[in-house]
C-alpha positions as CSV (number, residue, x, y, z in Angstrom):
1,M,54.0,35.0,-23.1
2,N,52.0,37.8,-21.6
3,V,52.6,39.9,-24.8
4,S,51.3,37.1,-27.0
5,Q,48.2,36.6,-24.8
6,T,47.5,40.4,-25.0
7,V,47.8,40.4,-28.8
8,S,45.5,37.4,-29.1
9,A,43.0,39.0,-26.8
10,G,43.1,42.2,-28.8
11,R,42.4,40.3,-32.0
12,K,39.4,38.5,-30.4
13,S,38.1,41.8,-29.2
14,T,38.4,43.4,-32.6
15,L,36.5,40.6,-34.3
16,A,33.8,40.8,-31.6
17,Q,33.5,44.5,-32.4
18,I,33.7,44.2,-36.2
19,V,30.7,41.8,-36.5
20,P,28.1,44.2,-34.9
21,V,29.5,47.0,-37.0
22,M,29.1,45.0,-40.1
23,L,25.5,44.2,-39.1
24,C,25.1,48.0,-39.0
25,F,26.4,48.2,-42.6
26,F,23.7,45.7,-43.5
27,A,21.1,48.1,-41.9
28,M,22.7,50.9,-43.9
29,G,21.7,49.1,-47.1
30,F,18.0,49.5,-46.2
31,V,18.1,52.9,-47.9
32,D,18.4,51.3,-51.3
33,L,14.9,49.8,-51.0
34,V,13.7,53.2,-52.0
35,G,14.1,52.4,-55.7
36,T,12.1,49.2,-55.5
37,A,9.5,50.8,-53.2
38,S,9.0,53.9,-55.3
39,N,8.3,51.7,-58.4
40,Y,5.6,49.8,-56.5
41,V,4.1,53.0,-55.1
42,Q,4.2,54.5,-58.6
43,K,2.2,51.5,-59.8
44,D,-0.3,51.6,-56.9
45,L,-0.9,55.3,-57.1
46,G,-0.6,55.9,-60.9
47,L,2.2,58.4,-60.7
48,T,4.4,59.9,-63.5
49,D,8.2,59.3,-63.6
50,S,8.9,62.8,-62.2
51,Q,6.3,62.3,-59.4
52,A,7.7,58.8,-58.5
53,N,11.3,60.0,-58.5
54,M,10.3,62.4,-55.8
55,F,10.5,59.5,-53.3
56,P,14.2,58.7,-53.8
57,S,14.9,62.4,-54.1
58,L,13.2,63.1,-50.8
59,V,15.2,60.3,-49.1
60,F,18.6,61.8,-50.2
61,F,17.5,65.4,-49.6
62,W,18.0,64.9,-45.9
63,F,21.6,64.1,-46.4
64,L,22.1,67.7,-47.3
65,I,20.5,68.8,-44.1
66,F,21.6,66.3,-41.5
67,S,25.1,65.1,-42.5
68,V,27.2,68.1,-41.3
69,P,25.2,68.5,-38.0
70,T,25.8,64.8,-37.4
71,G,29.5,65.4,-37.6
72,M,29.1,68.0,-34.8
73,L,26.9,65.6,-32.8
74,M,29.6,62.9,-32.9
75,N,32.0,65.3,-31.2
76,R,29.5,65.7,-28.4
77,I,28.2,62.2,-27.7
78,G,30.6,59.9,-29.6
79,R,30.3,57.9,-32.8
80,K,28.7,54.7,-31.3
81,K,25.8,56.6,-29.7
82,T,25.2,58.5,-32.9
83,V,25.0,55.2,-34.8
84,L,22.5,53.9,-32.3
85,I,20.3,56.9,-32.7
86,S,20.4,56.4,-36.5
87,L,19.3,52.8,-36.1
88,L,16.3,53.9,-34.0
89,I,15.2,56.4,-36.6
90,T,15.6,53.8,-39.3
91,A,13.5,51.2,-37.4
92,L,10.7,53.8,-36.9
93,S,10.7,54.6,-40.7
94,L,10.3,51.0,-41.6
95,M,7.4,50.5,-39.2
96,L,5.3,53.3,-40.8
97,P,4.4,51.5,-44.1
98,M,2.9,48.6,-42.1
99,T,0.0,50.9,-41.4
100,G,-0.6,51.6,-45.2
101,D,0.9,52.8,-48.4
102,G,-0.8,56.1,-48.9
103,Y,1.1,59.0,-50.4
104,V,1.6,61.0,-47.2
105,T,2.5,57.8,-45.2
106,M,5.2,56.9,-47.8
107,L,6.6,60.5,-47.9
108,L,7.0,60.4,-44.1
109,S,8.5,56.9,-44.1
110,F,11.0,57.8,-46.8
111,S,11.9,61.1,-45.0
112,L,12.7,59.3,-41.8
113,L,14.6,56.6,-43.7
114,G,16.7,59.3,-45.3
115,I,17.3,61.1,-42.0
116,G,18.3,57.8,-40.3
117,N,20.6,56.8,-43.1
118,A,22.2,60.3,-43.2
119,V,23.1,60.0,-39.5
120,M,24.2,56.4,-39.9
121,Q,26.5,56.9,-42.9
122,T,28.1,60.0,-41.3
123,S,28.8,58.2,-38.0
124,L,29.4,54.5,-39.0
125,N,32.3,55.0,-41.4
126,P,34.5,57.0,-39.0
127,L,33.5,54.5,-36.2
128,V,35.4,51.9,-38.3
129,T,38.6,54.0,-38.0
130,N,38.6,53.1,-34.3
131,L,39.0,49.5,-35.2
132,I,41.0,49.4,-38.4
133,N,44.5,50.8,-39.3
134,G,44.6,53.5,-41.9
135,D,46.4,51.5,-44.5
136,K,43.5,48.9,-44.5
137,L,40.7,51.4,-44.2
138,A,39.7,51.5,-47.9
139,S,39.5,47.7,-48.2
140,T,37.6,47.4,-44.9
141,L,35.1,50.1,-45.9
142,T,34.7,48.3,-49.2
143,F,33.9,45.1,-47.3
144,G,31.3,47.1,-45.3
145,Q,29.8,48.2,-48.7
146,F,29.7,44.5,-49.7
147,V,27.6,43.7,-46.6
148,K,25.5,46.8,-47.3
149,A,24.9,45.6,-50.9
150,I,23.5,42.3,-49.6
151,A,20.6,44.2,-48.1
152,S,20.3,46.2,-51.2
153,F,19.9,43.3,-53.7
154,L,17.6,41.4,-51.3
155,A,15.1,44.3,-51.3
156,P,13.5,43.7,-54.7
157,I,13.5,40.0,-54.2
158,I,11.6,40.2,-50.9
159,A,9.3,42.9,-52.3
160,A,8.4,40.7,-55.4
161,W,7.9,37.7,-53.1
162,G,5.6,39.7,-50.9
163,A,3.7,41.1,-53.9
164,T,2.9,37.6,-55.2
165,S,2.8,35.5,-52.0
166,C,1.9,37.6,-49.0
167,M,-1.3,39.3,-50.0
168,S,-3.0,37.6,-47.1
169,M,-0.5,38.7,-44.5
170,A,-2.5,41.6,-43.1
171,D,-2.7,42.9,-46.7
172,L,0.9,44.0,-46.6
173,G,1.8,42.6,-50.0
174,W,5.2,44.0,-51.2
175,R,5.4,46.0,-47.9
176,V,6.4,42.9,-46.1
177,L,9.9,44.1,-47.1
178,F,9.6,46.8,-44.4
179,V,8.6,44.2,-41.7
180,V,11.7,42.1,-42.4
181,Y,14.1,45.1,-42.4
182,A,12.5,46.6,-39.3
183,V,13.3,43.4,-37.3
184,V,16.9,43.5,-38.5
185,S,17.2,47.1,-37.4
186,M,16.2,46.2,-33.9
187,L,18.7,43.3,-33.9
188,S,21.4,45.8,-35.0
189,I,20.5,48.1,-32.1
190,V,20.9,45.3,-29.6
191,A,24.2,44.0,-31.1
192,L,25.9,47.4,-31.3
193,G,24.5,48.6,-28.0
194,S,26.1,45.6,-26.2
195,T,29.5,46.0,-27.9
196,R,32.3,48.0,-26.2
197,I,34.3,50.3,-28.5
198,C,37.0,52.7,-27.4
199,E,36.7,55.9,-29.4
200,E,39.3,58.5,-30.2
201,E,39.1,62.0,-28.7
202,P,36.6,64.3,-30.4
203,D,37.9,66.3,-33.4
204,K,39.2,69.8,-32.6
205,A,37.1,71.5,-35.3
206,S,33.6,72.5,-34.2
207,G,30.6,74.3,-35.7
208,I,28.9,73.9,-39.0
209,G,30.7,77.0,-40.5
210,K,34.2,75.5,-39.8
211,C,33.0,72.2,-41.3
212,L,31.7,73.7,-44.5
213,K,34.9,75.7,-44.9
214,L,36.7,72.4,-45.6
215,L,35.0,72.5,-49.0
216,G,37.3,75.3,-49.7
217,R,40.1,72.8,-50.0
218,P,40.2,71.8,-53.7
219,F,40.7,68.0,-53.1
220,I,37.9,67.8,-50.5
221,L,35.6,69.6,-53.0
222,L,36.5,67.1,-55.7
223,C,35.8,64.2,-53.4
224,F,32.4,65.8,-52.5
225,I,31.4,66.1,-56.1
226,G,32.6,62.5,-56.7
227,I,30.4,61.2,-54.0
228,M,27.4,63.1,-55.5
229,C,28.0,61.5,-58.9
230,H,28.5,58.0,-57.5
231,V,25.3,58.1,-55.5
232,G,23.4,59.8,-58.3
233,I,24.3,56.9,-60.6
234,D,23.6,54.3,-57.9
235,V,20.1,55.6,-57.1
236,G,19.4,56.5,-60.7
237,T,20.2,52.9,-61.9
238,N,18.3,51.4,-59.0
239,T,15.2,53.4,-60.0
240,T,15.5,53.5,-63.8
241,A,16.7,50.0,-64.8
242,P,13.2,48.5,-64.5
243,K,11.6,51.4,-66.3
244,I,14.0,50.9,-69.3
245,I,12.9,47.3,-69.6
246,M,9.2,48.2,-69.3
247,E,9.5,51.0,-71.9
248,R,11.5,49.0,-74.5
249,L,10.2,45.4,-73.9
250,G,6.8,45.9,-72.4
251,L,7.4,43.6,-69.4
252,P,5.4,44.2,-66.2
253,L,7.0,45.6,-63.1
254,E,7.1,42.3,-61.2
255,E,9.4,40.9,-64.0
256,A,11.2,44.1,-64.9
257,G,12.0,44.6,-61.2
258,F,14.6,41.9,-61.5
259,A,16.9,44.4,-63.2
260,T,17.4,46.1,-59.8
261,S,18.5,42.7,-58.4
262,V,20.9,42.3,-61.3
263,Y,22.4,45.7,-60.4
264,F,22.8,44.9,-56.7
265,I,24.1,41.3,-57.4
266,F,27.0,42.7,-59.5
267,R,27.5,45.6,-57.0
268,T,27.7,43.1,-54.2
269,A,30.2,40.9,-56.1
270,G,32.2,44.0,-56.9
271,C,32.4,45.0,-53.3
272,F,33.5,41.6,-52.2
273,L,36.2,41.3,-54.9
274,G,37.2,44.9,-54.4
275,S,38.0,44.3,-50.7
276,F,40.8,42.0,-52.0
277,I,41.7,43.8,-55.2
278,L,42.4,47.1,-53.4
279,R,45.1,45.3,-51.3
280,S,47.2,44.8,-54.4
281,V,46.0,47.3,-57.0
282,S,46.3,51.0,-56.6
283,S,43.2,53.0,-55.9
284,R,43.7,55.2,-58.9
285,R,44.0,52.3,-61.4
286,F,41.0,50.4,-60.0
287,F,38.9,53.6,-59.8
288,G,39.7,54.5,-63.5
289,F,38.7,51.0,-64.6
290,S,35.5,51.2,-62.7
291,A,34.5,54.7,-64.1
292,A,35.3,53.6,-67.7
293,L,33.2,50.5,-67.2
294,I,30.2,52.6,-66.1
295,L,30.5,55.0,-69.0
296,A,30.7,52.1,-71.5
297,A,27.5,50.6,-70.0
298,M,25.7,54.0,-70.3
299,I,26.6,54.1,-74.0
300,M,25.0,50.6,-74.3
301,L,21.8,51.6,-72.5
302,F,21.2,54.5,-74.9
303,T,19.9,52.4,-77.7
304,V,19.8,48.6,-77.0
305,N,16.5,46.8,-76.9
306,D,17.8,43.3,-76.2
307,L,17.0,42.1,-72.6
308,A,20.3,40.2,-72.2
309,V,22.3,43.2,-73.3
310,I,20.4,45.5,-71.0
311,Y,21.1,43.1,-68.1
312,A,24.8,43.1,-69.1
313,A,24.9,46.9,-69.1
314,I,23.2,47.1,-65.7
315,G,25.6,44.5,-64.3
316,M,28.5,46.5,-65.6
317,I,27.2,49.6,-63.8
318,G,26.7,47.7,-60.6
319,F,30.3,46.3,-60.7
320,G,31.8,49.6,-61.7
321,N,30.0,51.6,-59.1
322,S,30.6,49.1,-56.2
323,N,33.9,50.5,-54.9
324,L,33.8,54.1,-55.8
325,F,32.3,55.3,-52.5
326,S,34.9,53.6,-50.4
327,I,37.8,54.9,-52.4
328,V,36.6,58.5,-52.4
329,F,35.7,58.3,-48.7
330,A,39.1,56.9,-47.7
331,Q,40.8,59.5,-49.9
332,A,39.0,62.3,-48.1
333,L,39.6,60.9,-44.6
334,N,43.3,60.4,-45.3
335,A,43.6,63.9,-46.7
336,S,42.3,65.4,-43.4
337,P,43.2,62.9,-40.6
338,E,42.7,65.5,-37.9
339,E,39.1,66.3,-38.9
340,K,37.6,62.9,-39.6
341,N,34.1,63.6,-38.2
342,E,33.8,66.9,-40.2
343,V,35.1,65.3,-43.4
344,S,32.7,62.4,-42.9
345,G,29.8,64.7,-42.5
346,L,30.8,66.5,-45.7
347,M,31.2,63.4,-47.7
348,V,27.9,61.9,-46.6
349,M,26.3,65.3,-47.4
350,G,27.4,64.5,-51.0
351,L,24.8,61.7,-51.0
352,F,22.5,64.6,-51.8
353,G,23.4,63.6,-55.3
354,G,20.7,61.0,-54.8
355,T,18.3,63.9,-54.8
356,V,19.7,65.9,-57.7
357,F,20.1,63.0,-60.2
358,P,16.7,61.3,-59.9
359,L,14.9,64.7,-60.2
360,A,16.9,65.6,-63.3
361,M,16.4,62.1,-64.7
362,G,12.7,62.1,-64.0
363,F,12.1,65.3,-66.0
364,A,14.4,64.1,-68.8
365,A,12.5,60.8,-69.0
366,D,9.2,62.6,-69.1
367,E,10.4,64.6,-72.1
368,V,12.4,62.1,-74.2
369,G,12.0,58.7,-72.5
370,Q,14.4,56.7,-70.4
371,A,17.3,57.5,-72.8
372,G,17.1,61.0,-71.3
373,A,17.6,59.6,-67.8
374,V,20.6,57.6,-69.0
375,A,22.1,60.7,-70.4
376,V,22.0,62.4,-67.0
377,M,23.8,59.5,-65.4
378,A,26.4,59.5,-68.2
379,L,27.4,63.1,-67.2
380,G,28.2,61.7,-63.8
381,A,30.3,58.9,-65.3
382,L,32.4,61.5,-67.2
383,Y,33.1,63.4,-64.0
384,L,34.3,60.2,-62.3
385,L,36.8,59.7,-65.1
386,Y,38.1,63.2,-64.5
387,Y,38.3,62.5,-60.8
388,T,40.5,59.5,-61.4
389,V,43.6,61.6,-62.3
390,K,43.2,63.6,-59.1
391,I,43.4,60.5,-56.8
392,K,46.4,60.6,-54.5
393,T,48.6,57.6,-54.3
394,H,50.3,56.6,-51.0
């Protein structure tokens, strides 16, 4: 009787902890507004593709700088407190554009958004391991990505609504997006701050040097590059999809921007389905299917000029890219269970691919059009196919 009551109480406690954590995953998705926002800033300020792509590149640059130190910070103050700090930084970044959309203001806003998200992604994923057993980690992280994706695909919809309906709201226009997400950030702080979570003892490894040495392990390095390619394709598609439609069909940004929503709708659906599929299908098989789907879509985007086909290809990329992060992240954590904080920092540092890919894509697009940007992403898809054969089965 007492044992049964204890188990029941434990389950209720876990649910009460999971809900605030999932709200934090929603806040994690705010970083994906950078693709939508950069396109509106490009339009407002008359920037070139390479200049506009500096915004998403700047956001993900900070993952290179802050991810590993965040792993060290978690060892000192704990994962929950680190997540709370990241939410505070995120809220501040979202408040800045309310004062204007000048170039310097947006650079500062995107920088803080990148810093906050780097800290959040490094600390939130390992925080989940305090609540979920290892054999269910991949599917739980995938469900978290599903929640994150909801925020991602809502961003272009809210921005477009603001651009057409909210011009009188203190002249915010599309920047009403920042107002909405700033409010949610504050709610996330309250929810997580009032939730009790028992954390594991800090990892034994300490120091940035020891953390970076983990890249000397071949499999960890493969995972790191896999994360770079996944995020490069994610940010690249988010930013480039509307530009492909504008270039080939001549549609205005307000209409072409729906392509970003198509991407996130399919990525959201993929995350939701993946949380169930990964319970019965091996990670290697599902990862291989996803990578092949992305590559097939890239081939389609090289030459097609039909709107429906372009949407189909974008949807294929969204679905294929939806579960890759969770699988690679879980593979890395399970490969080094004694160094979760450090491995998490390294994997999130791989989100620096969101800097490398958009920069390369911007210069390629300036030279040969958006087909050049697609070619850069196709290289990432080829690597993901190679990574498939390296995935460890348990």
